[in-house]
C-alpha atoms as a printed R data frame, in Angstrom:
   type eleno elety resid chain resno       x       y       z
1  ATOM     1    CA   MET     A     1 -16.186  15.723  -5.487
2  ATOM     2    CA   VAL     A     2 -15.367  15.068  -1.815
3  ATOM     3    CA   THR     A     3 -17.121  11.710  -2.130
4  ATOM     4    CA   ALA     A     4 -15.135  10.671  -4.972
5  ATOM     5    CA   LYS     A     5 -11.712  11.674  -3.181
6  ATOM     6    CA   CYS     A     6 -12.934   9.838  -0.068
7  ATOM     7    CA   LEU     A     7 -13.567   6.593  -1.984
8  ATOM     8    CA   LEU     A     8 -10.027   7.100  -3.542
9  ATOM     9    CA   MET     A     9  -8.579   7.603  -0.321
10 ATOM    10    CA   ALA     A    10 -10.231   4.513   1.235
11 ATOM    11    CA   ILE     A    11  -8.939   2.413  -1.812
12 ATOM    12    CA   PHE     A    12  -5.327   3.788  -1.581
13 ATOM    13    CA   ALA     A    13  -5.457   3.199   2.570
14 ATOM    14    CA   LEU     A    14  -6.807  -0.219   2.005
15 ATOM    15    CA   ALA     A    15  -4.140  -1.082  -0.519
16 ATOM    16    CA   GLY     A    16  -1.259   0.382   1.543
17 ATOM    17    CA   VAL     A    17  -2.232  -1.532   4.526
18 ATOM    18    CA   LEU     A    18  -2.566  -4.927   2.697
19 ATOM    19    CA   CYS     A    19   0.981  -4.304   1.122
20 ATOM    20    CA   LEU     A    20   2.337  -3.693   4.649
21 ATOM    21    CA   ILE     A    21   0.285  -7.165   6.161
22 ATOM    22    CA   VAL     A    22   1.742  -8.951   3.145
23 ATOM    23    CA   ALA     A    23   5.064  -7.902   3.849
24 ATOM    24    CA   ALA     A    24   5.011  -8.219   7.423
25 ATOM    25    CA   THR     A    25   3.661 -11.948   7.335
26 ATOM    26    CA   GLY     A    26   5.303 -13.028   4.452
27 ATOM    27    CA   ALA     A    27   2.216 -14.320   2.955
28 ATOM    28    CA   GLU     A    28   2.600 -17.589   1.006
29 ATOM    29    CA   TRP     A    29  -0.325 -16.732  -1.739
30 ATOM    30    CA   PHE     A    30   1.218 -13.269  -2.540
31 ATOM    31    CA   PHE     A    31   4.948 -14.444  -2.663
32 ATOM    32    CA   ASN     A    32   4.406 -17.824  -4.575
33 ATOM    33    CA   SER     A    33   2.724 -16.058  -7.449
34 ATOM    34    CA   PRO     A    34   4.675 -16.211 -10.779
35 ATOM    35    CA   GLN     A    35   4.366 -12.379 -11.137
36 ATOM    36    CA   SER     A    36   5.408 -11.378  -7.883
37 ATOM    37    CA   LEU     A    37   8.578 -10.069  -6.948
38 ATOM    38    CA   PRO     A    38  10.420 -13.094  -5.533
39 ATOM    39    CA   GLY     A    39  10.473 -14.018  -9.100
40 ATOM    40    CA   MET     A    40  13.210 -10.999  -9.852
41 ATOM    41    CA   LEU     A    41  14.456 -10.584  -6.033
42 ATOM    42    CA   PRO     A    42  15.251 -12.545  -3.106
43 ATOM    43    CA   ARG     A    43  12.553 -13.168  -0.726
44 ATOM    44    CA   LYS     A    44  13.611 -10.746   1.864
45 ATOM    45    CA   ALA     A    45  14.120  -8.211  -0.441
46 ATOM    46    CA   ALA     A    46  10.879  -8.380  -1.949
47 ATOM    47    CA   ARG     A    47   9.426  -8.257   1.447
48 ATOM    48    CA   VAL     A    48  11.268  -4.825   1.983
49 ATOM    49    CA   VAL     A    49  10.135  -3.500  -1.227
50 ATOM    50    CA   THR     A    50   6.446  -4.468  -0.998
51 ATOM    51    CA   ALA     A    51   6.554  -2.799   2.567
52 ATOM    52    CA   LEU     A    52   8.232   0.423   0.957
53 ATOM    53    CA   LEU     A    53   5.430   0.467  -1.644
54 ATOM    54    CA   GLY     A    54   2.588   0.077   1.213
55 ATOM    55    CA   VAL     A    55   4.281   3.046   3.048
56 ATOM    56    CA   ALA     A    56   4.281   5.049  -0.482
57 ATOM    57    CA   VAL     A    57   0.447   4.241  -1.124
58 ATOM    58    CA   LEU     A    58  -0.429   5.085   2.622
59 ATOM    59    CA   LEU     A    59   1.545   8.504   2.135
60 ATOM    60    CA   MET     A    60  -0.584   9.068  -1.022
61 ATOM    61    CA   ALA     A    61  -3.781   8.373   1.165
62 ATOM    62    CA   SER     A    62  -2.723  10.719   3.584
63 ATOM    63    CA   ASN     A    63  -2.065  13.236   0.956
64 ATOM    64    CA   ILE     A    64  -5.564  13.058  -0.466
65 ATOM    65    CA   PHE     A    65  -6.878  13.260   3.053
66 ATOM    66    CA   HIS     A    66  -5.025  16.463   3.723
67 ATOM    67    CA   ASP     A    67  -6.072  18.174   0.461
68 ATOM    68    CA   THR     A    68  -9.722  17.214   1.080
69 ATOM    69    CA   PHE     A    69 -10.158  18.293   4.587
70 ATOM    70    CA   PRO     A    70  -7.338  20.965   4.971
71 ATOM    71    CA   SER     A    71  -9.447  22.617   8.085
72 ATOM    72    CA   LEU     A    72  -8.446  19.597  10.291
73 ATOM    73    CA   PHE     A    73  -4.983  20.630  10.364
């Protein structure tokens, strides 16, 4: 069970970091996609929303870590 939680935590952490990198750099490959947020929002707002989603996903990974290894806190 710990292995599954660690894998899920790693996936969430990588997704969160990727969202933050995309938002910070304004990656063209992400924001030029027809399914991305700039189709609905201005570019700057889409970058802010992407950064907020990245933080939320990182907080989920942190919560999984805290639940899996409570003795470290």
